[in-house]
C-alpha positions in Angstrom: -112.5 60.7 -19.3 -109.4 58.7 -20.3 -106.2 59.8 -18.5 -103.1 60.6 -20.6 -100.9 58.4 -18.4 -101.3 55.3 -16.3 -99.6 54.8 -12.9 -98.4 51.4 -11.8 -96.9 50.6 -8.4 -94.9 47.9 -6.7 -93.6 47.2 -3.2 -90.1 45.7 -2.7 -89.5 43.9 0.6 -85.8 44.0 1.7 -84.1 42.3 4.7 -83.1 44.9 7.2 -80.1 42.7 8.3 -78.5 41.9 5.0 -80.2 44.6 2.8 -80.9 41.9 0.2 -84.2 42.1 -1.7 -86.5 39.3 -0.8 -89.3 39.8 -3.2 -91.3 42.3 -5.1 -95.1 42.7 -5.0 -96.5 44.2 -8.1 -99.7 46.0 -7.1 -100.9 47.1 -10.5 -102.6 50.2 -11.7 -103.2 53.0 -9.2 -105.4 56.0 -9.2 -103.0 58.0 -7.2 -99.7 57.4 -5.3 -101.2 57.7 -1.9 -103.0 54.3 -2.4 -99.6 52.5 -2.5 -98.1 54.6 0.2 -100.9 53.7 2.6 -100.3 50.0 1.9 -96.5 50.5 2.3 -97.0 52.1 5.7 -99.2 49.2 6.9 -96.6 46.6 5.8 -93.7 48.6 7.3 -95.4 49.1 10.6 -96.3 45.5 11.0 -92.9 44.0 9.8 -90.2 45.9 11.7 -87.4 43.4 10.5 -88.0 44.3 6.9 -87.6 47.5 4.8 -90.6 48.1 2.6 -89.9 50.3 -0.5 -92.5 51.7 -2.9 -91.8 52.3 -6.5 -93.9 53.9 -9.2 -93.9 53.7 -13.0 -95.9 56.1 -15.1 -96.5 55.2 -18.7 -98.4 56.8 -21.6 -101.9 55.4 -21.8 -102.3 53.7 -25.2 -106.1 54.4 -25.1 -105.6 58.2 -24.7 -105.9 60.5 -27.7 -105.7 64.3 -27.3 -107.8 64.6 -30.5 -111.5 64.1 -30.6 -112.9 61.4 -32.9 -114.2 64.0 -35.4 -110.8 65.7 -35.6 -109.0 62.4 -36.4 -111.1 61.9 -39.6 -110.2 65.4 -40.8 -106.5 64.8 -40.6 
């Protein structure tokens, strides 16, 4: 089954001393937010001198159609 939306995630690494963003790691498409959160926790626990922020973007799936193939022809 095709989902109506796609979830993309990224991690931003920020210096704890200067609060300047150092880089962003685009993780890509996720099944659920907990996947990225687990990765964020591992990075944050092992790098105490950085702040690790997770961000999510949900977009409409271009392959999703609420109509069945047969219903599209009847329109």
